[in-house]
Each structure stands twice: as C-alpha cells, then as structure tokens.
C-alpha atoms as a printed R data frame, in Angstrom:
    type eleno elety resid chain resno       x       y       z
1   ATOM     1    CA   MET     A     1 -13.594  -8.032  -2.789
2   ATOM     2    CA   THR     A     2  -9.929  -7.375  -3.653
3   ATOM     3    CA   ARG     A     3 -10.751  -3.778  -4.439
4   ATOM     4    CA   ASN     A     4 -12.324  -3.284  -1.007
5   ATOM     5    CA   PHE     A     5  -9.378  -4.962   0.712
6   ATOM     6    CA   HIS     A     6  -6.957  -2.688  -1.117
7   ATOM     7    CA   TYR     A     7  -8.944   0.470  -0.381
8   ATOM     8    CA   GLN     A     8  -9.387  -0.396   3.284
9   ATOM     9    CA   PHE     A     9  -5.718  -1.321   3.615
10  ATOM    10    CA   ALA     A    10  -4.675   1.905   1.877
11  ATOM    11    CA   LYS     A    11  -6.886   4.000   4.143
12  ATOM    12    CA   HIS     A    12  -5.393   2.506   7.317
13  ATOM    13    CA   TYR     A    13  -1.954   2.663   5.740
14  ATOM    14    CA   PHE     A    14  -2.112   6.388   5.033
15  ATOM    15    CA   SER     A    15  -3.632   7.039   8.455
16  ATOM    16    CA   GLU     A    16  -0.484   5.563   9.998
17  ATOM    17    CA   LEU     A    17   1.934   7.339   7.644
18  ATOM    18    CA   LEU     A    18   0.327  10.778   7.564
19  ATOM    19    CA   GLY     A    19  -1.207  10.932  11.058
20  ATOM    20    CA   PRO     A    20   1.930  12.431  12.634
21  ATOM    21    CA   LEU     A    21   2.017  15.157   9.967
22  ATOM    22    CA   GLY     A    22  -1.536  16.483  10.128
23  ATOM    23    CA   ASP     A    23  -5.211  15.578   9.924
24  ATOM    24    CA   VAL     A    24  -6.205  12.439   8.025
25  ATOM    25    CA   ILE     A    25  -9.869  11.759   7.243
26  ATOM    26    CA   VAL     A    26 -10.781   8.502   5.527
27  ATOM    27    CA   SER     A    27 -13.978   8.135   3.504
28  ATOM    28    CA   ARG     A    28 -14.701  11.868   3.682
29  ATOM    29    CA   GLU     A    29 -17.966  12.835   2.018
30  ATOM    30    CA   VAL     A    30 -18.130  15.821  -0.313
31  ATOM    31    CA   THR     A    31 -21.141  17.957  -1.213
32  ATOM    32    CA   ALA     A    32 -23.439  17.704  -4.248
33  ATOM    33    CA   GLU     A    33 -23.843  14.050  -5.185
34  ATOM    34    CA   VAL     A    34 -22.449  12.200  -2.195
35  ATOM    35    CA   ARG     A    35 -18.997  10.844  -2.986
36  ATOM    36    CA   GLN     A    36 -16.315   9.528  -0.710
37  ATOM    37    CA   ILE     A    37 -12.677  10.526  -0.945
38  ATOM    38    CA   ASP     A    38 -10.474   7.533  -0.187
39  ATOM    39    CA   VAL     A    39  -7.942   9.611   1.766
40  ATOM    40    CA   TRP     A    40  -8.134  13.345   2.512
41  ATOM    41    CA   PHE     A    41  -5.051  14.982   4.021
42  ATOM    42    CA   SER     A    42  -4.409  18.503   5.289
43  ATOM    43    CA   PRO     A    43  -0.953  19.350   6.691
44  ATOM    44    CA   GLY     A    44  -0.603  20.165  10.365
45  ATOM    45    CA   THR     A    45   1.194  23.237  11.610
46  ATOM    46    CA   ALA     A    46   3.709  21.214  13.636
47  ATOM    47    CA   PRO     A    47   4.371  17.679  12.266
48  ATOM    48    CA   LYS     A    48   5.052  15.084  14.959
49  ATOM    49    CA   THR     A    49   7.725  13.206  13.037
50  ATOM    50    CA   ASN     A    50  10.670  13.809  10.736
51  ATOM    51    CA   LEU     A    51   9.361  14.180   7.193
52  ATOM    52    CA   GLU     A    52  12.430  12.580   5.611
53  ATOM    53    CA   PHE     A    53  11.266   9.131   6.718
54  ATOM    54    CA   LEU     A    54   8.258   9.348   4.385
55  ATOM    55    CA   GLY     A    55  10.260  10.262   1.305
56  ATOM    56    CA   LEU     A    56   8.107  10.897  -1.744
57  ATOM    57    CA   ILE     A    57   4.853  10.669   0.227
58  ATOM    58    CA   ALA     A    58   5.977  13.575   2.403
59  ATOM    59    CA   LYS     A    59   6.578  15.625  -0.729
60  ATOM    60    CA   MET     A    60   3.106  14.760  -2.019
61  ATOM    61    CA   ALA     A    61   1.580  15.695   1.323
62  ATOM    62    CA   SER     A    62   3.218  19.125   1.508
63  ATOM    63    CA   THR     A    63  -0.185  20.619   0.599
64  ATOM    64    CA   ALA     A    64  -3.803  19.626   1.170
65  ATOM    65    CA   CYS     A    65  -4.562  16.675  -1.079
66  ATOM    66    CA   LEU     A    66  -6.843  13.824  -2.053
67  ATOM    67    CA   ILE     A    67  -5.169  10.413  -2.354
68  ATOM    68    CA   GLU     A    68  -6.982   7.833  -4.466
69  ATOM    69    CA   PRO     A    69  -5.218   4.422  -4.437
70  ATOM    70    CA   PHE     A    70  -6.127   1.818  -7.066
71  ATOM    71    CA   ARG     A    71  -5.323  -1.886  -6.912
72  ATOM    72    CA   ASN     A    72  -5.814  -2.174 -10.678
73  ATOM    73    CA   PRO     A    73  -5.023   0.565 -13.204
74  ATOM    74    CA   PRO     A    74  -7.909   3.073 -13.453
75  ATOM    75    CA   ASN     A    75  -9.725   3.624 -16.714
76  ATOM    76    CA   TRP     A    76 -10.826   6.988 -18.131
77  ATOM    77    CA   SER     A    77 -14.091   7.026 -16.182
78  ATOM    78    CA   GLU     A    78 -12.372   6.257 -12.892
79  ATOM    79    CA   VAL     A    79  -9.839   9.034 -13.421
80  ATOM    80    CA   ARG     A    80 -12.678  11.456 -14.172
81  ATOM    81    CA   ARG     A    81 -14.556  10.412 -11.033
82  ATOM    82    CA   CYS     A    82 -11.448  11.187  -8.988
83  ATOM    83    CA   GLN     A    83 -11.265  14.616 -10.581
84  ATOM    84    CA   ILE     A    84 -14.924  15.280  -9.764
85  ATOM    85    CA   LYS     A    85 -14.095  14.705  -6.101
86  ATOM    86    CA   LEU     A    86 -11.158  17.095  -6.408
87  ATOM    87    CA   PHE     A    87 -13.269  19.838  -7.988
88  ATOM    88    CA   ALA     A    88 -15.929  19.405  -5.290
89  ATOM    89    CA   MET     A    89 -13.313  19.848  -2.560
90  ATOM    90    CA   GLN     A    90 -11.831  22.868  -4.311
91  ATOM    91    CA   GLY     A    91 -15.330  24.326  -4.431
92  ATOM    92    CA   ASP     A    92 -15.697  23.727  -0.683
93  ATOM    93    CA   PHE     A    93 -12.400  25.559  -0.103
94  ATOM    94    CA   GLN     A    94 -13.523  28.561  -2.136
95  ATOM    95    CA   ARG     A    95 -16.974  28.756  -0.536
96  ATOM    96    CA   GLU     A    96 -15.453  28.649   2.933
97  ATOM    97    CA   ALA     A    97 -13.026  31.407   1.973
98  ATOM    98    CA   ARG     A    98 -15.898  33.600   0.739
99  ATOM    99    CA   ARG     A    99 -17.767  33.111   3.987
100 ATOM   100    CA   GLU     A   100 -14.656  34.204   5.856
101 ATOM   101    CA   GLU     A   101 -14.117  37.074   3.436
102 ATOM   102    CA   ARG     A   102 -10.679  35.982   2.340
103 ATOM   103    CA   SER     A   103  -9.152  34.821  -0.912
104 ATOM   104    CA   VAL     A   104  -7.695  31.434  -1.827
105 ATOM   105    CA   THR     A   105  -4.578  31.280  -3.967
106 ATOM   106    CA   GLU     A   106  -4.117  28.581  -6.583
107 ATOM   107    CA   ASP     A   107  -1.379  26.958  -4.509
108 ATOM   108    CA   GLU     A   108  -3.741  26.639  -1.524
109 ATOM   109    CA   LEU     A   109  -6.272  24.558  -3.442
110 ATOM   110    CA   PRO     A   110  -6.137  20.788  -2.872
111 ATOM   111    CA   ARG     A   111  -4.225  18.487  -5.205
112 ATOM   112    CA   LEU     A   112  -5.206  15.027  -6.416
113 ATOM   113    CA   TRP     A   113  -2.821  12.057  -6.387
114 ATOM   114    CA   ILE     A   114  -4.058   8.937  -8.189
115 ATOM   115    CA   LEU     A   115  -1.905   5.952  -7.200
116 ATOM   116    CA   SER     A   116  -1.926   3.044  -9.629
117 ATOM   117    CA   PRO     A   117   0.200  -0.125  -9.918
118 ATOM   118    CA   SER     A   118   0.769   0.923 -13.549
119 ATOM   119    CA   CYS     A   119  -0.514   3.446 -16.090
120 ATOM   120    CA   SER     A   120  -1.146   2.738 -19.758
121 ATOM   121    CA   GLU     A   121  -0.015   5.116 -22.463
122 ATOM   122    CA   ASN     A   122  -3.656   5.313 -23.479
123 ATOM   123    CA   VAL     A   123  -4.696   6.821 -20.127
124 ATOM   124    CA   LEU     A   124  -1.656   9.103 -19.894
125 ATOM   125    CA   ASP     A   125  -2.275  10.470 -23.389
126 ATOM   126    CA   ALA     A   126  -6.011  10.890 -22.802
127 ATOM   127    CA   PHE     A   127  -5.424  13.193 -19.843
128 ATOM   128    CA   GLY     A   128  -2.286  14.906 -21.116
129 ATOM   129    CA   ALA     A   129  -0.208  13.512 -18.250
130 ATOM   130    CA   LYS     A   130   3.518  14.277 -18.525
131 ATOM   131    CA   VAL     A   131   6.621  13.782 -16.407
132 ATOM   132    CA   ASP     A   132   7.936  16.835 -14.578
133 ATOM   133    CA   PRO     A   133  10.047  18.725 -17.155
134 ATOM   134    CA   GLU     A   134  12.145  20.307 -14.406
135 ATOM   135    CA   GLY     A   135  13.126  16.930 -12.973
136 ATOM   136    CA   ASN     A   136  11.883  17.655  -9.460
137 ATOM   137    CA   TRP     A   137   9.859  14.452  -9.399
138 ATOM   138    CA   PRO     A   138  11.068  10.924 -10.244
139 ATOM   139    CA   SER     A   139  10.031   8.826 -13.205
140 ATOM   140    CA   GLY     A   140   6.590   7.303 -12.832
141 ATOM   141    CA   VAL     A   141   4.961  10.545 -11.601
142 ATOM   142    CA   TYR     A   142   2.849  12.069 -14.375
143 ATOM   143    CA   PHE     A   143   1.259  15.494 -14.001
144 ATOM   144    CA   LEU     A   144  -1.940  16.512 -15.744
145 ATOM   145    CA   PRO     A   145  -2.115  20.093 -17.118
146 ATOM   146    CA   ALA     A   146  -1.402  22.635 -14.375
147 ATOM   147    CA   GLY     A   147  -4.973  23.884 -14.033
148 ATOM   148    CA   LEU     A   148  -6.198  20.425 -13.025
149 ATOM   149    CA   ARG     A   149  -3.820  20.110 -10.034
150 ATOM   150    CA   SER     A   150  -3.755  16.324 -10.519
151 ATOM   151    CA   ALA     A   151  -1.149  13.624 -10.996
152 ATOM   152    CA   LEU     A   152  -1.087   9.942 -11.894
153 ATOM   153    CA   VAL     A   153   1.568   7.839 -10.147
154 ATOM   154    CA   ALA     A   154   2.586   4.616 -11.934
155 ATOM   155    CA   ILE     A   155   4.071   2.715  -8.998
156 ATOM   156    CA   ASN     A   156   5.835   0.141 -11.180
157 ATOM   157    CA   GLN     A   157   7.807   2.923 -12.875
158 ATOM   158    CA   ILE     A   158   9.099   4.832  -9.856
159 ATOM   159    CA   PRO     A   159  12.709   4.001  -8.919
160 ATOM   160    CA   ALA     A   160  13.284   1.467  -6.142
161 ATOM   161    CA   THR     A   161  14.880   3.794  -3.604
162 ATOM   162    CA   GLU     A   162  14.425   4.479   0.088
163 ATOM   163    CA   GLU     A   163  12.492   7.627  -0.845
164 ATOM   164    CA   THR     A   164   9.830   5.639  -2.722
165 ATOM   165    CA   LEU     A   165   9.489   2.678  -0.337
166 ATOM   166    CA   TRP     A   166   6.140   3.637   1.161
167 ATOM   167    CA   LEU     A   167   4.578   4.156  -2.277
168 ATOM   168    CA   ARG     A   168   5.939   0.888  -3.645
169 ATOM   169    CA   LEU     A   169   4.258  -1.006  -0.818
170 ATOM   170    CA   LEU     A   170   0.985  -0.227  -2.635
171 ATOM   171    CA   GLY     A   171   2.211  -1.790  -5.897
172 ATOM   172    CA   ARG     A   172   1.644  -5.227  -7.369
173 ATOM   173    CA   LYS     A   173   3.542  -8.499  -7.685
174 ATOM   174    CA   ARG     A   174   7.342  -8.163  -7.386
175 ATOM   175    CA   VAL     A   175   7.181  -4.407  -6.758
176 ATOM   176    CA   GLN     A   176   5.068  -4.953  -3.667
177 ATOM   177    CA   GLN     A   177   7.020  -8.014  -2.536
178 ATOM   178    CA   GLN     A   178  10.333  -6.167  -2.754
179 ATOM   179    CA   ALA     A   179   8.862  -3.300  -0.744
180 ATOM   180    CA   VAL     A   180   7.621  -5.722   1.936
181 ATOM   181    CA   ASN     A   181  11.115  -7.195   2.181
182 ATOM   182    CA   GLU     A   182  12.602  -3.706   2.523
183 ATOM   183    CA   VAL     A   183  10.174  -2.859   5.320
184 ATOM   184    CA   ASN     A   184  11.140  -6.082   7.109
185 ATOM   185    CA   ALA     A   185  14.809  -5.077   6.816
186 ATOM   186    CA   LEU     A   186  14.345  -1.600   8.316
187 ATOM   187    CA   PRO     A   187  16.061  -1.023  11.687
188 ATOM   188    CA   GLU     A   188  13.886  -1.831  14.682
189 ATOM   189    CA   ASN     A   189  13.876   1.804  15.822
190 ATOM   190    CA   HIS     A   190  12.453   3.099  12.526
191 ATOM   191    CA   PRO     A   191   9.466   5.323  13.410
192 ATOM   192    CA   PHE     A   192   7.048   3.607  11.009
193 ATOM   193    CA   LYS     A   193   8.218   0.003  10.831
194 ATOM   194    CA   LYS     A   194   6.278  -1.447  13.749
195 ATOM   195    CA   ASN     A   195   2.960   0.245  12.991
196 ATOM   196    CA   ILE     A   196   3.041  -0.426   9.250
197 ATOM   197    CA   LEU     A   197   3.952  -4.089   9.785
198 ATOM   198    CA   GLU     A   198   0.951  -4.339  12.082
199 ATOM   199    CA   VAL     A   199  -1.354  -2.776   9.455
200 ATOM   200    CA   VAL     A   200  -0.008  -5.171   6.805
201 ATOM   201    CA   ALA     A   201  -0.292  -8.152   9.160
202 ATOM   202    CA   ASN     A   202  -3.887  -7.354  10.099
203 ATOM   203    CA   TRP     A   203  -4.975  -7.176   6.484
204 ATOM   204    CA   ARG     A   204  -3.116 -10.363   5.740
205 ATOM   205    CA   ILE     A   205  -5.109 -12.043   8.519
206 ATOM   206    CA   SER     A   206  -8.343 -10.651   7.040
207 ATOM   207    CA   LEU     A   207  -7.455 -12.157   3.683
208 ATOM   208    CA   GLU     A   208  -6.499 -15.506   5.161
209 ATOM   209    CA   ILE     A   209  -9.821 -16.036   6.890
210 ATOM   210    CA   SER     A   210 -11.790 -15.061   3.773
211 ATOM   211    CA   GLN     A   211 -13.334 -17.751   1.623
212 ATOM   212    CA   ASN     A   212 -12.857 -18.348  -2.113
213 ATOM   213    CA   LEU     A   213  -9.944 -16.008  -2.693
214 ATOM   214    CA   ASN     A   214  -9.426 -14.931  -6.280
215 ATOM   215    CA   GLU     A   215  -6.041 -14.630  -7.974
216 ATOM   216    CA   GLU     A   216  -5.458 -11.029  -6.882
217 ATOM   217    CA   GLU     A   217  -6.331 -11.813  -3.266
218 ATOM   218    CA   GLU     A   218  -3.987 -14.797  -3.296
219 ATOM   219    CA   GLU     A   219  -1.254 -12.465  -4.545
220 ATOM   220    CA   LEU     A   220  -1.871 -10.080  -1.636
221 ATOM   221    CA   LEU     A   221  -1.853 -12.975   0.815
222 ATOM   222    CA   MET     A   222   1.485 -14.210  -0.454
223 ATOM   223    CA   ASN     A   223   3.057 -10.731  -0.590
224 ATOM   224    CA   PHE     A   224   2.024  -9.875   2.954
225 ATOM   225    CA   SER     A   225   3.051 -13.205   4.495
226 ATOM   226    CA   SER     A   226   6.662 -12.319   5.302
227 ATOM   227    CA   ALA     A   227   5.526  -9.053   6.917
228 ATOM   228    CA   TYR     A   228   2.993 -11.005   8.963
229 ATOM   229    CA   VAL     A   229   5.627 -13.445  10.201
230 ATOM   230    CA   ARG     A   230   7.999 -10.588  11.061
231 ATOM   231    CA   TRP     A   231   5.258  -8.767  12.953
232 ATOM   232    CA   ARG     A   232   4.314 -11.879  14.908
233 ATOM   233    CA   GLU     A   233   7.895 -12.604  15.857
234 ATOM   234    CA   ASP     A   234   8.512  -9.011  16.939
235 ATOM   235    CA   THR     A   235   5.276  -8.961  18.896
236 ATOM   236    CA   LEU     A   236   6.041 -12.195  20.706
237 ATOM   237    CA   ARG     A   237   9.590 -11.060  21.440
238 ATOM   238    CA   GLU     A   238   8.301  -7.875  23.019
239 ATOM   239    CA   GLY     A   239   5.875  -9.836  25.167
240 ATOM   240    CA   ARG     A   240   2.788  -8.126  23.784
241 ATOM   241    CA   LEU     A   241   1.223 -11.478  22.891
242 ATOM   242    CA   GLU     A   242   1.181 -14.589  25.011
243 ATOM   243    CA   GLY     A   243   2.949 -17.659  23.742
244 ATOM   244    CA   ARG     A   244   6.085 -19.776  23.955
245 ATOM   245    CA   GLN     A   245   8.562 -20.855  21.346
246 ATOM   246    CA   GLU     A   246   6.446 -23.914  20.645
247 ATOM   247    CA   GLY     A   247   3.453 -21.725  19.921
248 ATOM   248    CA   ARG     A   248   5.454 -19.575  17.553
249 ATOM   249    CA   GLN     A   249   6.651 -22.639  15.645
250 ATOM   250    CA   GLU     A   250   3.130 -24.019  15.426
251 ATOM   251    CA   GLU     A   251   1.847 -20.729  14.074
252 ATOM   252    CA   ARG     A   252   4.594 -20.525  11.436
253 ATOM   253    CA   GLN     A   253   3.787 -24.094  10.420
254 ATOM   254    CA   GLN     A   254   0.109 -23.212  10.095
255 ATOM   255    CA   MET     A   255   1.012 -20.228   7.926
256 ATOM   256    CA   VAL     A   256   3.186 -22.358   5.614
257 ATOM   257    CA   GLU     A   257   0.399 -24.921   5.296
258 ATOM   258    CA   ASN     A   258  -2.094 -22.204   4.395
259 ATOM   259    CA   LEU     A   259   0.243 -20.673   1.818
260 ATOM   260    CA   LEU     A   260   0.783 -24.059   0.174
261 ATOM   261    CA   ARG     A   261  -2.968 -24.624   0.033
262 ATOM   262    CA   VAL     A   262  -3.578 -21.188  -1.471
263 ATOM   263    CA   ARG     A   263  -0.825 -21.611  -4.063
264 ATOM   264    CA   PHE     A   264  -1.540 -25.213  -5.087
265 ATOM   265    CA   ASP     A   265  -5.223 -25.650  -4.095
266 ATOM   266    CA   SER     A   266  -4.540 -28.564  -1.761
267 ATOM   267    CA   LEU     A   267  -1.993 -29.954   0.671
268 ATOM   268    CA   ASP     A   268  -1.211 -33.572  -0.169
269 ATOM   269    CA   GLU     A   269   1.397 -35.920   1.262
270 ATOM   270    CA   GLN     A   270   4.174 -34.724  -1.047
271 ATOM   271    CA   LEU     A   271   3.709 -31.083  -0.167
272 ATOM   272    CA   SER     A   272   3.321 -31.901   3.535
273 ATOM   273    CA   ARG     A   273   6.856 -33.326   3.539
274 ATOM   274    CA   THR     A   274   8.211 -29.947   2.457
275 ATOM   275    CA   ILE     A   275   6.814 -28.032   5.453
276 ATOM   276    CA   THR     A   276   9.538 -28.804   8.003
277 ATOM   277    CA   PRO     A   277  12.416 -27.815   5.670
278 ATOM   278    CA   LEU     A   278  10.533 -24.697   4.585
279 ATOM   279    CA   LEU     A   279  10.194 -23.628   8.210
280 ATOM   280    CA   GLN     A   280  13.964 -23.282   8.416
281 ATOM   281    CA   LEU     A   281  13.929 -20.402   5.911
282 ATOM   282    CA   SER     A   282  13.664 -16.725   6.751
283 ATOM   283    CA   PRO     A   283  10.210 -15.163   6.180
284 ATOM   284    CA   GLU     A   284  11.507 -13.247   3.160
285 ATOM   285    CA   GLU     A   285  13.138 -16.288   1.535
286 ATOM   286    CA   LEU     A   286  10.116 -18.475   2.296
287 ATOM   287    CA   THR     A   287   7.697 -16.055   0.629
288 ATOM   288    CA   ARG     A   288   9.977 -15.546  -2.374
289 ATOM   289    CA   LEU     A   289  10.283 -19.266  -3.038
290 ATOM   290    CA   LEU     A   290   6.577 -19.936  -2.625
291 ATOM   291    CA   LEU     A   291   5.850 -17.160  -5.106
292 ATOM   292    CA   THR     A   292   8.359 -18.238  -7.752
293 ATOM   293    CA   LEU     A   293   8.868 -22.011  -7.570
294 ATOM   294    CA   SER     A   294   6.498 -24.492  -9.147
295 ATOM   295    CA   ARG     A   295   5.002 -27.383  -7.200
296 ATOM   296    CA   GLN     A   296   7.494 -29.809  -8.762
297 ATOM   297    CA   GLU     A   297  10.443 -27.569  -7.848
298 ATOM   298    CA   ILE     A   298   9.294 -27.210  -4.222
299 ATOM   299    CA   VAL     A   299   8.784 -30.967  -3.856
300 ATOM   300    CA   ALA     A   300  12.151 -31.738  -5.465
301 ATOM   301    CA   ARG     A   301  14.035 -29.208  -3.349
302 ATOM   302    CA   PHE     A   302  12.332 -29.632   0.038
303 ATOM   303    CA   GLY     A   303  10.426 -32.905  -0.112
304 ATOM   304    CA   GLY     A   304  13.358 -35.236   0.488
C-alpha cells in the first residue's frame, strides 16, 4: 500500500509543480504491451510561472520526459521496466514524425528520470550510471550512457539547497522531514507553498484514516504531520474552512493523540499527560521530537 500512496502522491505532486510549465499527464498508457508512465511531461511554449522556483526539477523538465518516482530503491528489473517505457515513448515520437514527414533530432527525444530515495553502487554499476563529468548537475544525479537518455537520481545524495527542495520532498526519513520543514518555512507568497502543502496534507489524511499501517506508512504519516498542521492553520486563518480557535485546538490535540498511537501502538495514561505540553510546540518541533525521542524520553520531558 505504501508504494501506491507514494506513486499517487508523486503524481499529484508533479501535477502541481509542472502544471504551470506545460502539459502533465499522469498514468499515461504507451503502445505495445500496455504500460503506464507515472508522470509524463512535455514543456509548454509559454510557462505560466518563473522556472527558478522549481530549481533542479525545472532543469529536468526542460525537455519532454518521463518521471518515475520510487519510494524504495529500484532493483535492476524495475530500472529496465522504466527504460522499456522510455523506448516505447521514443518510438511513438519517431512514428508521429514519420507520419508528418519530418525528422526528430536526438535532443527532441524524451528523457527518463528515475527518482529514488537512494541508489546502491550495485545498481549504478550495472547500468553504467555516472555523475556529470562537466559538473553541470549536482551530486546524486547519475547519468546512464548517452544513448539511453536516462538518469538515476539518488535523493539522499543531492545537496540540501533551495534548488533541490522539491526533489528532497520525495526522499525518506530525515531527508523528507527536513524538506517538509523547509516548505513550511517558505514565505506565504511563494507560488507553490500553498498548493504543495495541500497535496501533502491530503495524502497525510489518507494515510491517517487507513488501517494497519506498516512501518513505511507510519514514517510518511509522521513526516507529513507538520505540513498538515501548517496547512490547516493557514486554511483556517484564510477563512476557507469553518471553525473557531477551539476547533483548531481540538484538531491539533486529535492529531497529537493519533501520532502517539502510531508511534507507540497505544495511548495510555502516561502518554496522555504529555499531550497538553506537546500542543505548545510548533508543528516542526512537535514532529521532530515525536520522530526522535523514545517513549521514556517523551514521558520524562512532557509528562510532569
């Protein structure tokens, strides 16, 4: 189920980020054996937003491309399946060009970007993936041989800069949590902050109402919690949702209770005494502590 959550989140996520720049089609089917591309992007002629806000993603989306996001590192077979989709799309491009009696240059063919929380040396070596020798791309971006027009992106290896923020939001553990905190800290007038927080918050809600979460899903729930709280507070402040201050406090309390249950399997009397002090923390600090402190540490620090 985690895999589906991640794919669905990534599809909505890239729809928000890339929509102003061109046409985004999620779950696009390709010919031959039916396969679905997670995200297909083709640049528009007149982007609706300033590209600099998207940083490295804007650079990736400078040409038509397939984006295949993975929650867990892909194995050899999964990388090959992504390449099959790429070759099918390149074939579609060339057939269309022949019908229109025109030629397609190598640079016009689609590229493939495989996004992974990490990449093993085994996978990188198997596909001949190397860093850009000219230094035009940051560490963590590994290109397959030129003829394959493909790249593997190890999200945990890319530098933590403003340019890489939107990629790091698709990472794991502390990489993702740091990115969530950075999104929360963006100025209110940032062109993507509000919409991306809403996407993150909606998927966090989907996770919360699911039953029998596994360890990966619990990690997502915890990582997205501060973004959810920020989104709710912004939404209430703008008057787009009904509710008073009391309602907001009750909802934050419910969220803290749920997080404690997810992290420690139950909410007993000792943990219940920590809720009121925990509510005084900022969303970012609250999530950080619940991710890093043990039960004993939380009770000792907030249970007095």
